[in-house]
C-alpha positions, 0 to 999 in steps of 0.5 A, spaced: 407 381 513 409 386 518 404 393 514 408 399 515 414 396 513 412 399 506 412 406 509 419 405 513 423 408 508 419 414 507 419 414 514 427 413 516 428 418 509 424 424 513 427 423 519 435 423 515 433 429 512 431 432 518 437 430 523 441 434 517 437 441 517 438 441 524 446 439 524 447 445 519 444 449 523 448 447 530 454 452 531 460 447 528 465 448 535 472 451 532 478 447 532 480 451 538 474 449 541 475 441 540 478 436 545 485 434 544 484 427 543 479 430 537 481 428 529 482 437 527 478 439 520 482 441 515 484 449 516 480 453 510 486 457 509 493 453 508 498 454 512 502 459 509 510 461 509 511 465 503 507 471 499 508 474 492 504 479 490 504 483 484 498 490 484 497 495 479 496 501 482 492 507 477 495 512 481 493 519 482 499 525 483 499 532 486 505 535 486 507 541 490 514 544 491 518 549 492 527 549 492 530 556 495 537 557 493 537 561 500 533 561 507 532 569 505 531 568 497 525 563 497 524 560 490 517 559 486 512 555 489 510 549 483 505 545 481 508 538 478 502 537 473 499 544 472 506 548 471 511 543 468 505 539 465 507 532 468 502 526 468 496 527 473 495 520 472 499 514 471 499 505 472 504 503 476 506 496 478 508 494 486 512 487 487 512 485 495 515 479 497 511 476 505 515 470 509 511 468 514 517 464 520 512 462 524 505 464 527 505 471 528 511 473 525 512 477 518 518 480 514 516 484 508 519 487 502 516 492 497 518 497 492 515 501 488 518 507 482 514 513 478 518 517 473 514 522 470 518 527 465 514 532 460 516 539 456 513 544 457 512 552 455 511 555 461 506 560 462 509 565 469 516 565 471 519 561 476 525 560 480 528 555 482 533 554 487 538 559 484 535 559 476 530 563 472 525 560 468 522 565 464 515 566 461 515 563 454 521 558 454 520 551 453 521 547 460 524 540 460 522 537 467 523 530 469 520 528 477 522 521 479 520 517 485 523 510 488 520 506 494 523 500 497 519 498 504 522 493 509 517 491 514 516 487 521 510 485 523 507 481 529 500 478 530 498 480 536 492 478 535 489 471 531 482 469 531 479 464 526 476 468 522 481 476 523 488 478 525 491 484 528 498 485 526 503 491 529 508 493 525 515 497 524 518 499 518 523 502 514 521 506 507 527 509 503 524 514 498 530 517 493 527 523 490 530 525 483 527 533 480 530 535 474 528 542 470 532 544 463 531 550 459 535 547 453 535 553 448 539 558 454 543 550 456 539 551 463 539 546 467 538 544 475 538 538 479 535 536 485 536 529 488 536 526 496 534 520 500 532 519 506 531 512 510 525 513 514 522 509 520 514 507 520 510 504 525 503 501 523 497 497 524 494 491 519 487 488 520 483 483 517 477 479 516 473 474 513 466 476 511 465 469 509 469 463 507 472 466 501 472 474 501 476 478 505 477 485 508 484 488 509 487 494 512 494 497 511 496 503 515 503 506 516 506 513 519 511 517 521 512 523 523 518 526 526 522 534 526 529 533 525 534 539 526 530 544 520 526 538 517 519 537 519 516 532 515 510 526 515 509 519 511 502 517 510 501 510 506 494 507 507 490 501 503 484 498 504 482 492 500 477 486 499 479 479 497 476 474 494 481 467 495 479 461 488 483 456 493 488 456 500 493 459 495 490 464 491 488 472 493 485 477 487 484 484 490 480 490 489 482 496 493 484 503 493 491 506 496 494 513 498 501 515 499 502 522 502 509 525 504 511 532 506 517 535 508 519 542 510 527 544 510 528 551 513 536 548 513 541 553 509 543 547 505 537 545 503 532 549 504 524 548 500 519 544 501 515 538 497 508 535 498 506 530 494 500 525 494 499 518 490 493 515 490 487 511 486 485 504 486 488 499 485 488 490 483 491 486 485 493 478 485 497 474 491 500 467 491 502 463 497 506 457 499 
């Protein structure tokens, strides 16, 4: 009988454990580093062709505007929240649908609506367009903003753990504002729709197999005739991937639009900011 036979199972087990530890510590080849004939490991994330996202934003509003009767007769600069009593905070929902036709392209459709109204007794005189609202009058006001965006993106950097995408988009912004004094039958209403082209960048970095950091920025500044305007739409988020098809995210978004018009037909300005923390759920196929 071999005197060392009883020790062989223990020795072999020890060698196997050491080999397994070394294998874990050694860097593993990526899919790109493997030769063509070698079987590829399964991807960490399923190849996506379609994404649907639902986002809830706890929005804070800061809106300053002035509607002038003419260039020679400016109106009153007012705060929609302080002077008219519109909500300073509100939950907003947004939806996104994204198509990914190929490894590097994306097409995204998004939409969001913010509707606010209030009744407030004025504590100062306000001139809005060609109407004057007096101290002590109760004014019913509404300010609605609807945004629909279409974005094309090209992922010019695609790595195992990171992506960088350049985007071109059009954001259609529709604004409707009105103020009513019912006991004098005074009513004034202004509305406008503007398609705004945007350029931007999007980035994603995988911190681990389940956690990722994301960032988006879209921006526009332009001067057309007698109207100056800028628009900024930015968001950052930390996401957790439950499985290859479902992602949850927490982050922060800031949307700001500034328009200063010296046009004789529509003089005035608006400076509106919507920002706050967000939560979203994204499903992909």
